[in-house]
N, C-alpha and C positions, 0 to 999 in steps of 0.2 A: 606253392601248394607242394605237399609232400610226394615223395616217390612212391607211396603206397596210393594217395589218394589220385594222383595221375593216372596211375595204372588203372584203377576203378572207373576213372573217367574213360580212357581209352576202351576197357571193356566193354561200358556201358554203350559208347558209340558204335563199336563194332557191332553188338548185338542188335543195335537199333537199324542198322546200316542192312545186317542180315534179314531182320524181318521184313524191312520195308522192301527188300529184293523179293522175298518171297510172295510177301502180298502183291507184287506188281508183275510176277511172273504170267505169262500167257503162252499158252499151248500153242504148237504149230496150226493145230486144227481150229482153235479160236481166233487165231490171227489171220487165217485165211478166210472165215467167216467174216471178219471185221473188213478185210480188205475188200472182198465180194460185195459189203455192202455200201463200200466207198464208190467203187466202181459202178454199180447200179445207179447211185445218186447222181452220179457225174451223167452218165447216158440219159439219165431220164430228165435231168433240169441243168445240167451245166456246175460249175464250180460254185456258184451261188448258191446251189441247192443243197451242197454238202455243207454239215455242221457237225461241230463234235456233241451236240445234243442230238441231231438228227442220226447219225450212225450208233449212237446209245440206245436209243430209242428201238432202234432198226433190228438191233442185235441183243438187245437186253442186255447191256453191258453198261457197268457203271462208268459215267461219265469222266470220274477221276481215274478211273483205270487207262483210258485215252489219254488223257493231259499227262500221266505219270511215264508212258510209253513214249510220247510224239509231240509233246509240249505244247503243239499249235496245230493248226488246220492243213498249213503247207506242207510240215513234215508227215502228217498222217496221210494226205494225198500222194505225195511223192514217193513213200514207201510203199503204197497200194499199187502205183504205177509199175515201180522196180521191181517189186518181188519176184515175178517170174519173168522179167523182160530177158531177152536174148540179146547182148549186144551185135549191133550191125559189122562195125568194122575192127571193132578190138579184136587181135588175135589174128588177124590177117597178115600172115606172111608167107609167099609162096616161093620166094627167093628173086623175084623179078617184078620191076614196077608193073608193067604191064599185066602180068599176073594177078598181083594184089588186087587192081581196080576192076578186072573181071570177076576177080572170087568176089568182090563187094557186090557188083552188080548182079552174081548168082546169087548171094544170100538175101539181097531185097527182091528178086524176084519172087523167091520160095516163100515169102511174106506177102505176097499180095494180098492175102485175105484178111489184113488188118481190121481192126473193128473200126470201121468208120464213124459212129458215133461217138465213141471214146476219144478218136484222135481229133476230131471237130470241136470237142469240149474242150480238151486240153489245149488245141491251138488256140482258141478264143480267150481262154483263162490264163494263156502263157502272155499273152499283149496285154489284158488288162489287169492283172495283177501281179506287181513286182516281186512279192514276197513268193509267190509260186514259181516265178520265173526264176529268181536267184536259186531257189532250191533244185528246180529242174536243170538247170544250167550247170550247175555244180556236179549232179548226179547222173546225168544222161548225156546231155549236150556237150559238155568240155571233154567226157573221155572218149565220146567219136571223133570230134575234132582232133584231138589229140591224137588217136589212131592213123586218121588219115594223114596229118602232118607228117608223123614217123615214117609213113609208107613212101611220102615223097624224098623225107631226107635220106632213106636209105637210097631211092633212086639217085640221089645226087650223089652219095658215096660211091655208089657202085657207076658211076660216070654215064647212066640211062638219061637223067635229067639235067638241063642247064641249070647250074645255080643261081642267074640270074633272070628266069625265064618267068616274064610278069603275070603267068597265067596261074603260078603255081599257089599263090595267095586266095586263089577264088575256088579252089577245088571242094574242097570241105565244106564251103558255104553251097555251093552248087550241087553237092550230092546231098547235104541236108534238105536243102529246098526242094530238090526232085521228090525225096521220099514223102514230101506232104502234097506238092502239087500235083503227083501222079493219080492221087485219089480224089484230089479237089477237081480236076479235069478229065476225070476217068474217060468222059466221052470222046475226048480227043485221042486218047491212046489205047480207045477200045479194040481197035483192030491191031494192035502192037502186043501180045503177050509178054514180050522182055523188053520192056519200055526202058529200065535200066542200062539193060545191056547195050541197045540200042544209042542210048545217051552217052555212053563210056565211049563205044566206037565212034561215033560221029561227033562228038562234042569235046569231051575230055581228052581222050588221047590225039586229037590233032592238035588242040590248043596245048599241050607239052610236048607237041614234036616228037611222040614216042611212035616208032616202029617195031617191027620183026627183027630186027637186026640183034 
């Protein structure tokens, strides 16, 4: 291929890529509308009720546009679930491990009004659908687990936590589990408005052998 032909080919490829990007661009307002449709379908019928065709029909959006943006249903659902999600544990760093864990409890207590129908639909889908589980694990769960593990590692570095404490490996799973169990067993915790705080104080801190020293 001559240099001129190669240059022409590159120009055509660039123009095509630019045109494709322009065609696939979705405004923030339109994206919000699409995500709300996804979440409504999740609440109404669970993960199985969400289809690319159904979202397209509900929002009068071309199905091809959805596939250009999100490739498949798990990516679309994950994007909708995480669009405005505030992390529970990421960014918490008070300077002490006890302070970090109590801040985690405070943040969780502030969000007790979580969308129960949506959480239940996602929880069921997480177990039954490996493709969604993988997407959610990478974008939601793993960052939260990593944040808790980082808190514990800082505690070890500061000498607050024994490096061989066997409870350390269970802290992140226990915290993640309580976020769901509190809602599922809400009648058990109905008289405990700050369930996560009580959980931290009565279970996690003693297990880690932490005190106010």
